N, C-alpha and C positions, 0 to 999 in steps of 0.2 A: 373861311366860309362860316357863316353864322350857324351855331348849333341849334338844331330843332328841339323844342320842348319834348322831353321824354315822358310818355304816359304809360304806366303799367296797368293793363286791363286784367283784373282778376275775375274770371267768369268761367264756370264749368260747362256752359252750353256753347259748343263750337260755333254754331250758326250765329248766335248773338254776338259772341266775341269777334268773329270775322267781320260782321256788319259794322260793329263799332270801330274796329281797327282800320277798315277800309276808309270810313268817313274821316277818321282822325288823320290818316295819311294824306287824304285829299285836301285837308284843311291846314296842312303845315305842321303836323305833329309826327313824332316818331312813336309808333305804337308797339308795345311788347305785350305778349299774351302769356298768362299763367292760368292753369286750369284748377289749381287747388292751392291750399295754404303753403305746403312745403315748396312747391315750385315758385310761388310768389316770394317766399323768404329768400330763396336762392337768387332770384333776380334783384331783390333789394340789396342783398349782401354784395352782389357783383357790381352793380352800378345803381346808385341812388336815383330814383326817378324824380322828375319835377312834379308829378302828380300821380295819384293812384285812384283808379276807378275800381271800386271794391263791391262785388256782389255779396249780399248778406248770406244767402243760402249756398254754402259750398260743401263738398264732401269732406268729412273730417272736421277740421277746425272752421268755425263760422267766421264770417266777415267781421262781425262785431268783436270777436275774440282776437282776430288778427289786428284790428285797429287799435285795441287796447295794448297789445304787445308792441306794436310799432311806436305808439305814443310814449311808452315807458323807456324805450331805448334812446340814448342821447343822439345817435347818428340819424335816426329816422323820425324823431319826435316832431320835427317841423315840416315834414312832407305833407302837403295838402291831400286830404282824402275825401272823395265823393262816394257816399254809399249808394248802391243801386239795389233796389229791392221791390218786390211785389207787395210788401206790407205797407199799408197806407194809413193806418190808424195814427193819431197824434202820439199816443204812448210809444208806438214803434219808432216814430221819428225822433222823439226825445231820447229813447234808448240808443238809437244809432248815433245821435250827436253826443250823448254822454260817453259813448265808447271811444270817442275821439275824432269822429268824422267832422269835416268842415261844412259839408252840405249833404243833402239827402234827395235822391231822385227816384220817383216811383214809376215802376213799369206799368203800362207801356209808356214810352216817351218818344218824342220826335228827335231826329238828329239835330235840328236847329236848337232845340232846348238844351240838349246835352252839350253841344259846343259852346253855347252861351254860358252855361253853368261853369264849364271848364275855364273859359276866359275870365269870368268874374272871380273865381277862386284864385286863379293865378295872379290876377291884378291885386287882390287883397293880400297875397302872400308877402309882398315886399312892403315894409313900413314906409310911411310917407317920408320924403327926403327932408326931414327937419333936423336941425343941428343944435337946437337949444338944450339947456338943462333946466329942470324944474324940481323944486323941493317943497314937500308938504309935510310939516312935522318932522319926523325922523325918516321919512320915505323920500328917496332921491332917485330921479330918473335922468340919465345922461343919454339924450337921443343920438348924439354923434357917435358915441361908443356903443350904443345899444345895450346899456347896462342899467339894472335896477338894483338898489341896495336899501336895506332897512337897518338903521343903527349900525352902519358900517359893514354889514354882512350882505354879500351879493346874492341876489335872488334870480332864479331862472324862470323866464316866461316865454310862451310861444309868441310867434309874430303877431297874431290877432290880439292876444291878451296885452302885448306891449303897446300896440296902437290904442287899445281901449283904455289902458291905464294912463297913457300919455294924455289923452283927451280929458279924462276925468280929473287928472292932476292940474291940467291947464285951466280947468273950470271947477275948481274945488268948492265945496259947500253949495253948489247949485244942484237942483234936481233935474235929471235928464230922463225923458221918456224913452221907451224902447225904440220908438220910431225915430226920434232925434239921434239916438246913438247909431242906429242903422245908417242913417243918412251921413253922419259926420265921420264914423269910423269905417264902415263897410263901403260907403259910396251910394249914390242915388241910383239904385237899380231895383228890379222887381222880383228877384229870385229868392231872397232870404226872408224867412218868416221871423216875426218879432220874437218868437219863442227861442230862436237861436241866441239872442242876447242873453237870456237867462243861463244858458249852458256856458257861454264864455265868461259870464260874471262868476259862475261857480268855479270854473277853472282858474280865473284870476285870483279869487280868494284863496284857493288852495295853494297857488304859487306864492302868494304873499305871506303865507304862514301867520306869524304873530300880527302882521299888519293887516290881515284879512278883514277884521272888523271895521277898518276904515272905509270899506266899500259897503255902504248901507242900502238896504231896500226901503224905499218909501212907498208904503202900501197904496196901491191905486194910482201911483204917479210915475214910478220908475226907480232910478238909482242915483246916488250921489257919493262922492268921496268926501268924508267928513274930516276936517282938520282936527277936531277934538277927540277922534278915536285912534287907538293904536299908539298914542304918545304918552309919556309920563305926565302925571297930573302935577 
């Protein structure tokens, strides 16, 4: 029997959590509910979910703090997280994404939008089925083995950062707009804001360490991977 995608709903309002859980189950998902950070951590420790719906405002530890905690742990760092919150300012969205969320959904929202976001994030979780290897300067990416190395040292990247780096390396020294990166890396859908690209570029640079400067910002245009950066002169 095919395993249903497991979604952990971290929400302290029982009525909201139950509504989300019912709709998830009717749409082919297994829904698990946790009302606070401690319970959510127990669920993650017991069985790693395929996706986490995480309310920002929780009793005790906030959703943003939980997201940061999970992103730092090797076992849970790649689990997709959608932050759910009533906070709608752009600065709040950026903070949520910076904490490690893959997407951000503002209350109130429709069931259809929630399910569409979940499906979009789960589609993006798995890197494209490419088997090639690409090398730019001292930076090497092996798509088949899902490995990135710089000067022989292996680097750890998340699934989205891996796809983003692969695309940039395949098209090195070209300038790519945020809209183009969204289309080529995330896919052609309407749910992700261009600001999301900036957050993942930041994460990518951090993951690359010494090679981070190879990912350049081109003011007013977008980003490019520069062959002349991060390599010996």
